[in-house]
C-alpha positions as CSV (number, residue, x, y, z in Angstrom):
1,X,-223.7,-0.6,0.0
2,X,-221.7,-1.5,3.2
3,X,-220.4,-4.7,0.8
4,X,-219.5,-2.5,-1.9
5,X,-215.7,-1.7,-2.9
6,X,-215.1,1.5,-2.4
7,X,-211.7,3.5,-3.2
8,X,-211.4,7.5,-1.8
9,X,-209.4,9.6,-3.5
10,X,-207.4,12.1,-1.5
11,X,-204.0,14.0,-2.1
12,X,-204.1,14.3,1.8
13,X,-205.8,11.2,3.6
14,X,-203.9,7.8,3.8
15,X,-206.1,6.0,5.4
16,X,-209.9,5.5,6.3
17,X,-212.3,3.5,8.7
18,X,-215.0,1.2,7.4
19,X,-215.9,-1.9,5.2
20,X,-215.1,-2.1,2.2
21,X,-212.9,1.0,2.1
22,X,-209.5,2.0,0.3
23,X,-208.1,5.3,0.4
24,X,-205.4,5.4,-2.9
25,X,-202.9,8.6,-3.3
26,X,-201.4,7.9,-6.2
27,X,-201.9,8.7,-10.1
28,X,-204.8,9.0,-10.2
29,X,-204.8,8.0,-14.3
30,X,-202.3,5.3,-13.3
31,X,-205.1,3.8,-10.7
32,X,-208.4,4.4,-12.8
33,X,-206.9,2.4,-15.7
34,X,-206.0,-0.4,-13.8
35,X,-210.2,-0.7,-12.3
36,X,-211.2,-0.3,-15.3
37,X,-209.2,-3.3,-16.5
38,X,-209.9,-5.4,-13.8
39,X,-213.0,-7.3,-14.5
40,X,-216.3,-6.8,-12.6
41,X,-218.4,-4.1,-13.2
42,X,-219.3,-0.2,-14.0
43,X,-217.3,2.3,-11.8
44,X,-219.3,4.8,-10.6
45,X,-217.4,7.6,-9.4
46,X,-219.3,10.9,-6.6
47,X,-216.9,13.7,-6.6
48,X,-216.6,17.3,-6.4
49,X,-216.0,19.6,-9.7
50,X,-212.0,19.2,-9.4
51,X,-212.0,15.4,-9.3
52,X,-214.8,15.1,-12.2
53,X,-212.4,17.4,-14.3
54,X,-209.0,16.1,-13.1
55,X,-211.0,12.7,-14.5
56,X,-211.9,14.8,-18.2
57,X,-208.3,16.1,-18.4
58,X,-207.2,12.1,-18.3
59,X,-209.4,11.2,-20.3
60,X,-211.2,8.3,-17.6
61,X,-214.7,8.9,-18.1
62,X,-216.4,6.9,-20.8
63,X,-220.1,8.0,-19.7
64,X,-221.4,11.5,-17.6
65,X,-224.5,12.0,-15.6
66,X,-224.5,15.6,-15.4
67,X,-227.4,16.7,-13.2
68,X,-228.7,20.6,-13.2
69,X,-230.1,21.6,-10.2
70,X,-232.1,25.2,-10.6
71,X,-230.1,26.9,-7.7
72,X,-228.6,30.1,-8.2
73,X,-225.4,29.4,-6.6
74,X,-223.0,32.6,-8.5
75,X,-220.4,31.4,-10.9
76,X,-220.8,27.5,-9.3
77,X,-217.3,26.0,-10.6
78,X,-216.3,24.6,-14.3
79,X,-215.6,21.0,-14.6
80,X,-214.1,21.5,-18.3
81,X,-211.3,23.5,-17.5
82,X,-208.6,22.2,-19.8
83,X,-209.2,22.7,-23.2
84,X,-206.1,21.0,-24.9
85,X,-207.2,17.9,-23.1
86,X,-210.8,18.7,-24.2
87,X,-212.9,15.1,-24.4
88,X,-216.0,15.6,-26.5
89,X,-219.0,13.6,-25.6
90,X,-222.3,13.0,-27.4
91,X,-225.8,13.6,-25.3
92,X,-227.6,10.3,-25.5
93,X,-230.5,10.9,-23.4
94,X,-232.1,13.6,-20.8
95,X,-234.5,12.9,-17.9
96,X,-236.6,15.6,-16.4
97,X,-238.1,15.0,-12.7
98,X,-241.3,17.5,-11.4
99,X,-238.9,18.7,-8.9
100,X,-237.1,20.5,-11.8
101,X,-233.6,18.8,-11.6
102,X,-232.7,17.9,-15.2
103,X,-230.1,14.9,-15.8
104,X,-228.3,14.7,-19.1
105,X,-226.3,11.4,-20.1
106,X,-223.2,12.2,-22.2
107,X,-220.7,9.3,-23.7
108,X,-217.8,9.6,-24.9
109,X,-217.5,10.3,-28.8
110,X,-215.1,8.1,-30.2
């Protein structure tokens, strides 16, 4: 994991210590499109609801894994906020685990 390049997208942090870690403060769509146009492997994103919502709004997600965890956390946070820019996805797979977690795999509809 240490040898894999990592990018932290932040509006408040401009520098972060760590091997192969860089910080991106610029335009999200430009930065992600630049990464997607580089040669290499897939881009894996971990992020909170607002970050993922921004990726969906900008239509930057090609494939999405949603983990459904059977826990009650109140209202939760929506990642699907702006219906006028909604990206459409097709369910391409699912998997359940003994602990109750379900993973749904979606791919962008073209």
